[in-house]
Structures are given as structure tokens and as C-alpha cells.
Biopython code that builds the backbone (N, CA, C, O; Angstrom):
import numpy as np
from Bio.PDB.StructureBuilder import StructureBuilder

atoms = [
    (1, "MET", "N", (-12.273, 4.485, 19.584)),
    (1, "MET", "CA", (-12.281, 4.052, 18.202)),
    (1, "MET", "C", (-12.278, 5.285, 17.300)),
    (1, "MET", "O", (-12.888, 6.306, 17.620)),
    (2, "ILE", "N", (-11.601, 5.176, 16.201)),
    (2, "ILE", "CA", (-11.459, 6.298, 15.274)),
    (2, "ILE", "C", (-12.481, 6.148, 14.150)),
    (2, "ILE", "O", (-12.637, 5.072, 13.573)),
    (3, "ASN", "N", (-13.166, 7.236, 13.854)),
    (3, "ASN", "CA", (-14.170, 7.269, 12.793)),
    (3, "ASN", "C", (-13.520, 6.864, 11.464)),
    (3, "ASN", "O", (-12.441, 7.352, 11.128)),
    (4, "SER", "N", (-14.163, 5.987, 10.722)),
    (4, "SER", "CA", (-13.594, 5.503, 9.455)),
    (4, "SER", "C", (-13.436, 6.624, 8.437)),
    (4, "SER", "O", (-12.517, 6.571, 7.619)),
    (5, "ASP", "N", (-14.295, 7.635, 8.457)),
    (5, "ASP", "CA", (-14.145, 8.767, 7.542)),
    (5, "ASP", "C", (-12.871, 9.552, 7.852)),
    (5, "ASP", "O", (-12.207, 10.050, 6.943)),
    (6, "VAL", "N", (-12.538, 9.660, 9.125)),
    (6, "VAL", "CA", (-11.313, 10.354, 9.527)),
    (6, "VAL", "C", (-10.101, 9.558, 9.067)),
    (6, "VAL", "O", (-9.135, 10.135, 8.567)),
    (7, "ILE", "N", (-10.141, 8.262, 9.228)),
    (7, "ILE", "CA", (-9.036, 7.403, 8.776)),
    (7, "ILE", "C", (-8.841, 7.557, 7.279)),
    (7, "ILE", "O", (-7.713, 7.717, 6.812)),
    (8, "GLU", "N", (-9.919, 7.509, 6.529)),
    (8, "GLU", "CA", (-9.823, 7.655, 5.077)),
    (8, "GLU", "C", (-9.275, 9.022, 4.696)),
    (8, "GLU", "O", (-8.513, 9.134, 3.736)),
    (9, "ALA", "N", (-9.652, 10.065, 5.434)),
    (9, "ALA", "CA", (-9.130, 11.408, 5.163)),
    (9, "ALA", "C", (-7.628, 11.463, 5.442)),
    (9, "ALA", "O", (-6.882, 12.103, 4.700)),
    (10, "CYS", "N", (-7.181, 10.793, 6.512)),
    (10, "CYS", "CA", (-5.750, 10.750, 6.822)),
    (10, "CYS", "C", (-4.967, 10.075, 5.706)),
    (10, "CYS", "O", (-3.833, 10.455, 5.413)),
    (11, "LEU", "N", (-5.570, 9.087, 5.095)),
    (11, "LEU", "CA", (-4.914, 8.341, 4.023)),
    (11, "LEU", "C", (-5.149, 8.961, 2.654)),
    (11, "LEU", "O", (-4.651, 8.452, 1.650)),
    (12, "SER", "N", (-5.902, 10.054, 2.604)),
    (12, "SER", "CA", (-6.251, 10.752, 1.357)),
    (12, "SER", "C", (-7.028, 9.854, 0.396)),
    (12, "SER", "O", (-6.897, 9.974, -0.822)),
    (13, "HIS", "N", (-7.820, 8.975, 0.944)),
    (13, "HIS", "CA", (-8.672, 8.120, 0.110)),
    (13, "HIS", "C", (-9.960, 8.850, -0.248)),
    (13, "HIS", "O", (-10.456, 9.669, 0.526)),
    (14, "VAL", "N", (-10.486, 8.551, -1.409)),
    (14, "VAL", "CA", (-11.796, 9.064, -1.805)),
    (14, "VAL", "C", (-12.824, 8.117, -1.210)),
    (14, "VAL", "O", (-12.727, 6.903, -1.390)),
    (15, "ILE", "N", (-13.811, 8.662, -0.503)),
    (15, "ILE", "CA", (-14.778, 7.807, 0.177)),
    (15, "ILE", "C", (-16.174, 8.005, -0.383)),
    (15, "ILE", "O", (-16.539, 9.098, -0.816)),
    (16, "GLY", "N", (-16.934, 6.947, -0.367)),
    (16, "GLY", "CA", (-18.349, 6.999, -0.700)),
    (16, "GLY", "C", (-18.649, 7.294, -2.161)),
    (16, "GLY", "O", (-17.765, 7.374, -3.013)),
    (17, "SER", "N", (-19.922, 7.450, -2.398)),
    (17, "SER", "CA", (-20.421, 7.747, -3.735)),
    (17, "SER", "C", (-20.276, 9.244, -4.012)),
    (17, "SER", "O", (-19.911, 10.012, -3.121)),
    (18, "GLN", "N", (-20.558, 9.648, -5.230)),
    (18, "GLN", "CA", (-20.504, 11.072, -5.577)),
    (18, "GLN", "C", (-21.490, 11.876, -4.733)),
    (18, "GLN", "O", (-21.195, 13.004, -4.339)),
    (19, "VAL", "N", (-22.647, 11.303, -4.457)),
    (19, "VAL", "CA", (-23.649, 12.000, -3.645)),
    (19, "VAL", "C", (-23.113, 12.209, -2.234)),
    (19, "VAL", "O", (-23.218, 13.305, -1.683)),
    (20, "ARG", "N", (-22.541, 11.164, -1.648)),
    (20, "ARG", "CA", (-21.997, 11.285, -0.297)),
    (20, "ARG", "C", (-20.877, 12.310, -0.244)),
    (20, "ARG", "O", (-20.811, 13.104, 0.694)),
    (21, "ARG", "N", (-19.994, 12.304, -1.238)),
    (21, "ARG", "CA", (-18.899, 13.269, -1.271)),
    (21, "ARG", "C", (-19.425, 14.694, -1.433)),
    (21, "ARG", "O", (-18.848, 15.636, -0.890)),
    (22, "ALA", "N", (-20.511, 14.850, -2.174)),
    (22, "ALA", "CA", (-21.089, 16.185, -2.376)),
    (22, "ALA", "C", (-21.592, 16.771, -1.055)),
    (22, "ALA", "O", (-21.469, 17.974, -0.824)),
    (23, "TYR", "N", (-22.150, 15.939, -0.200)),
    (23, "TYR", "CA", (-22.687, 16.419, 1.077)),
    (23, "TYR", "C", (-21.648, 16.448, 2.186)),
    (23, "TYR", "O", (-21.783, 17.211, 3.143)),
    (24, "ASN", "N", (-20.635, 15.641, 2.068)),
    (24, "ASN", "CA", (-19.604, 15.562, 3.103)),
    (24, "ASN", "C", (-18.385, 16.353, 2.647)),
    (24, "ASN", "O", (-17.472, 15.793, 2.040)),
    (25, "ARG", "N", (-18.365, 17.628, 2.929)),
    (25, "ARG", "CA", (-17.268, 18.498, 2.495)),
    (25, "ARG", "C", (-16.227, 18.713, 3.582)),
    (25, "ARG", "O", (-15.316, 19.524, 3.416)),
    (26, "SER", "N", (-16.349, 18.005, 4.674)),
    (26, "SER", "CA", (-15.405, 18.162, 5.772)),
    (26, "SER", "C", (-14.040, 17.591, 5.393)),
    (26, "SER", "O", (-13.950, 16.573, 4.707)),
    (27, "ASN", "N", (-12.985, 18.258, 5.848)),
    (27, "ASN", "CA", (-11.652, 17.684, 5.662)),
    (27, "ASN", "C", (-11.166, 17.016, 6.948)),
    (27, "ASN", "O", (-10.078, 16.441, 6.983)),
    (28, "TYR", "N", (-11.984, 17.097, 8.011)),
    (28, "TYR", "CA", (-11.709, 16.429, 9.292)),
    (28, "TYR", "C", (-10.380, 16.852, 9.903)),
    (28, "TYR", "O", (-9.763, 16.077, 10.635)),
    (29, "LEU", "N", (-9.930, 18.071, 9.613)),
    (29, "LEU", "CA", (-8.615, 18.497, 10.065)),
    (29, "LEU", "C", (-8.444, 18.358, 11.579)),
    (29, "LEU", "O", (-7.459, 17.778, 12.037)),
    (30, "GLU", "N", (-9.373, 18.874, 12.343)),
    (30, "GLU", "CA", (-9.236, 18.801, 13.805)),
    (30, "GLU", "C", (-9.294, 17.363, 14.305)),
    (30, "GLU", "O", (-8.673, 17.047, 15.320)),
    (31, "HIS", "N", (-10.017, 16.493, 13.626)),
    (31, "HIS", "CA", (-10.090, 15.082, 14.016)),
    (31, "HIS", "C", (-8.838, 14.329, 13.581)),
    (31, "HIS", "O", (-8.443, 13.352, 14.218)),
    (32, "ARG", "N", (-8.218, 14.781, 12.503)),
    (32, "ARG", "CA", (-7.034, 14.101, 11.978)),
    (32, "ARG", "C", (-5.795, 14.358, 12.820)),
    (32, "ARG", "O", (-4.903, 13.512, 12.872)),
    (33, "LYS", "N", (-5.721, 15.504, 13.477)),
    (33, "LYS", "CA", (-4.521, 15.854, 14.249)),
    (33, "LYS", "C", (-4.166, 14.809, 15.297)),
    (33, "LYS", "O", (-3.015, 14.373, 15.338)),
    (34, "PRO", "N", (-5.112, 14.378, 16.161)),
    (34, "PRO", "CA", (-4.729, 13.361, 17.159)),
    (34, "PRO", "C", (-4.393, 12.013, 16.534)),
    (34, "PRO", "O", (-3.558, 11.276, 17.060)),
    (35, "VAL", "N", (-5.036, 11.685, 15.418)),
    (35, "VAL", "CA", (-4.734, 10.415, 14.739)),
    (35, "VAL", "C", (-3.303, 10.439, 14.217)),
    (35, "VAL", "O", (-2.560, 9.471, 14.376)),
    (36, "MET", "N", (-2.922, 11.556, 13.590)),
    (36, "MET", "CA", (-1.572, 11.654, 13.055)),
    (36, "MET", "C", (-0.540, 11.716, 14.180)),
    (36, "MET", "O", (0.584, 11.245, 14.007)),
    (37, "GLN", "N", (-0.903, 12.292, 15.331)),
    (37, "GLN", "CA", (0.011, 12.294, 16.470)),
    (37, "GLN", "C", (0.220, 10.873, 16.987)),
    (37, "GLN", "O", (1.342, 10.483, 17.311)),
    (38, "LEU", "N", (-0.864, 10.102, 17.062)),
    (38, "LEU", "CA", (-0.741, 8.690, 17.463)),
    (38, "LEU", "C", (0.182, 7.934, 16.508)),
    (38, "LEU", "O", (1.015, 7.137, 16.940)),
    (39, "TRP", "N", (0.027, 8.188, 15.219)),
    (39, "TRP", "CA", (0.864, 7.514, 14.225)),
    (39, "TRP", "C", (2.327, 7.938, 14.397)),
    (39, "TRP", "O", (3.225, 7.096, 14.370)),
    (40, "GLY", "N", (2.559, 9.212, 14.568)),
    (40, "GLY", "CA", (3.927, 9.697, 14.774)),
    (40, "GLY", "C", (4.566, 9.096, 16.017)),
    (40, "GLY", "O", (5.737, 8.718, 16.000)),
    (41, "ASP", "N", (3.799, 9.009, 17.089)),
    (41, "ASP", "CA", (4.303, 8.393, 18.321)),
    (41, "ASP", "C", (4.651, 6.933, 18.091)),
    (41, "ASP", "O", (5.666, 6.445, 18.588)),
    (42, "TYR", "N", (3.808, 6.235, 17.337)),
    (42, "TYR", "CA", (4.060, 4.824, 17.042)),
    (42, "TYR", "C", (5.337, 4.660, 16.220)),
    (42, "TYR", "O", (6.152, 3.783, 16.509)),
    (43, "VAL", "N", (5.516, 5.498, 15.197)),
    (43, "VAL", "CA", (6.704, 5.411, 14.348)),
    (43, "VAL", "C", (7.958, 5.674, 15.175)),
    (43, "VAL", "O", (8.952, 4.960, 15.043)),
    (44, "GLU", "N", (7.914, 6.692, 16.023)),
    (44, "GLU", "CA", (9.065, 6.986, 16.874)),
    (44, "GLU", "C", (9.382, 5.826, 17.811)),
    (44, "GLU", "O", (10.550, 5.535, 18.072)),
    (45, "GLN", "N", (8.352, 5.170, 18.309)),
    (45, "GLN", "CA", (8.545, 4.033, 19.215)),
    (45, "GLN", "C", (9.193, 2.859, 18.489)),
    (45, "GLN", "O", (9.966, 2.114, 19.090)),
    (46, "CYS", "N", (8.890, 2.686, 17.215)),
    (46, "CYS", "CA", (9.421, 1.566, 16.441)),
    (46, "CYS", "C", (10.861, 1.798, 15.979)),
    (46, "CYS", "O", (11.585, 0.840, 15.709)),
    (47, "ALA", "N", (11.273, 3.044, 15.887)),
    (47, "ALA", "CA", (12.594, 3.384, 15.366)),
    (47, "ALA", "C", (13.662, 3.161, 16.423)),
    (47, "ALA", "O", (13.403, 3.318, 17.616)),
    (48, "PRO", "N", (14.863, 2.795, 15.988)),
    (48, "PRO", "CA", (15.972, 2.694, 16.939)),
    (48, "PRO", "C", (16.251, 4.058, 17.578)),
    (48, "PRO", "O", (15.955, 5.090, 16.976)),
    (49, "PRO", "N", (16.812, 4.075, 18.778)),
    (49, "PRO", "CA", (17.094, 5.352, 19.454)),
    (49, "PRO", "C", (18.000, 6.258, 18.609)),
    (49, "PRO", "O", (18.872, 5.791, 17.876)),
    (50, "ASN", "N", (17.761, 7.567, 18.739)),
    (50, "ASN", "CA", (18.566, 8.590, 18.064)),
    (50, "ASN", "C", (18.527, 8.497, 16.540)),
    (50, "ASN", "O", (19.478, 8.900, 15.870)),
    (51, "THR", "N", (17.438, 7.969, 15.992)),
    (51, "THR", "CA", (17.298, 7.858, 14.540)),
    (51, "THR", "C", (16.817, 9.165, 13.934)),
    (51, "THR", "O", (17.265, 9.555, 12.855)),
    (52, "PHE", "N", (15.917, 9.834, 14.614)),
    (52, "PHE", "CA", (15.302, 11.046, 14.076)),
    (52, "PHE", "C", (16.041, 12.274, 14.579)),
    (52, "PHE", "O", (16.341, 12.364, 15.769)),
    (53, "PRO", "N", (16.344, 13.228, 13.692)),
    (53, "PRO", "CA", (16.976, 14.471, 14.151)),
    (53, "PRO", "C", (15.989, 15.270, 14.991)),
    (53, "PRO", "O", (14.778, 15.188, 14.780)),
    (54, "LYS", "N", (16.492, 16.027, 15.921)),
    (54, "LYS", "CA", (15.647, 16.864, 16.774)),
    (54, "LYS", "C", (15.425, 18.205, 16.091)),
    (54, "LYS", "O", (16.377, 18.904, 15.746)),
    (55, "PHE", "N", (14.159, 18.554, 15.902)),
    (55, "PHE", "CA", (13.796, 19.827, 15.298)),
    (55, "PHE", "C", (13.139, 20.690, 16.352)),
    (55, "PHE", "O", (12.402, 20.198, 17.206)),
    (56, "THR", "N", (13.409, 21.969, 16.286)),
    (56, "THR", "CA", (12.711, 22.910, 17.139)),
    (56, "THR", "C", (12.071, 23.964, 16.243)),
    (56, "THR", "O", (12.682, 24.426, 15.280)),
    (57, "LEU", "N", (10.865, 24.330, 16.560)),
    (57, "LEU", "CA", (10.137, 25.306, 15.763)),
    (57, "LEU", "C", (10.570, 26.719, 16.132)),
    (57, "LEU", "O", (10.803, 27.025, 17.301)),
    (58, "GLY", "N", (10.671, 27.561, 15.134)),
    (58, "GLY", "CA", (10.952, 28.962, 15.365)),
    (58, "GLY", "C", (12.425, 29.309, 15.503)),
    (58, "GLY", "O", (12.760, 30.470, 15.735)),
    (59, "GLU", "N", (13.300, 28.347, 15.369)),
    (59, "GLU", "CA", (14.731, 28.626, 15.441)),
    (59, "GLU", "C", (15.381, 28.308, 14.123)),
    (59, "GLU", "O", (15.078, 27.292, 13.497)),
    (60, "ASP", "N", (16.283, 29.182, 13.697)),
    (60, "ASP", "CA", (16.989, 28.959, 12.429)),
    (60, "ASP", "C", (18.406, 28.503, 12.667)),
    (60, "ASP", "O", (19.146, 28.268, 11.712)),
]
sb = StructureBuilder()
sb.init_structure("model")
sb.init_model(0)
sb.init_chain("A")
sb.init_seg("    ")
for serial, (resi, resn, name, xyz) in enumerate(atoms, 1):
    if name == "N":
        sb.init_residue(resn, " ", resi, " ")
    sb.init_atom(name, np.array(xyz, "f"), 0.0, 1.0, " ", f" {name:<3s}", serial, name[0])
structure = sb.get_structure()
């Protein structure tokens, strides 16, 4: 199960009261990476074959 604070961070939602936001300064970056990978995998699975261009990092 994914922490609801991480989900809200992925969606860029403002969470909690001002007091809670003051104490919770985490951006959950390391927790968000696997969530966003799951989402990307899901989107690719839903798309028809050969819809997305193939990108490679570090090559021009």
C-alpha cells in the first residue's frame, strides 16, 4: 500500500493544516520514484503498441 502523503505529493496536492505542513517538510522524492514508475508502466500497458517514441539517455 502506498502512503497517502506520498500519493498527495505525486499529485502536487497541498495536504493537512498549516501546522502539519510546517512540520512535514518532506518532498517524498525517494518514495515518489517507484510510484511514478508504476504509473508509467500502467500508462505504457494501456497504450497501443508502438505509440511512444523510444528515447535513450545520453545520446544526441
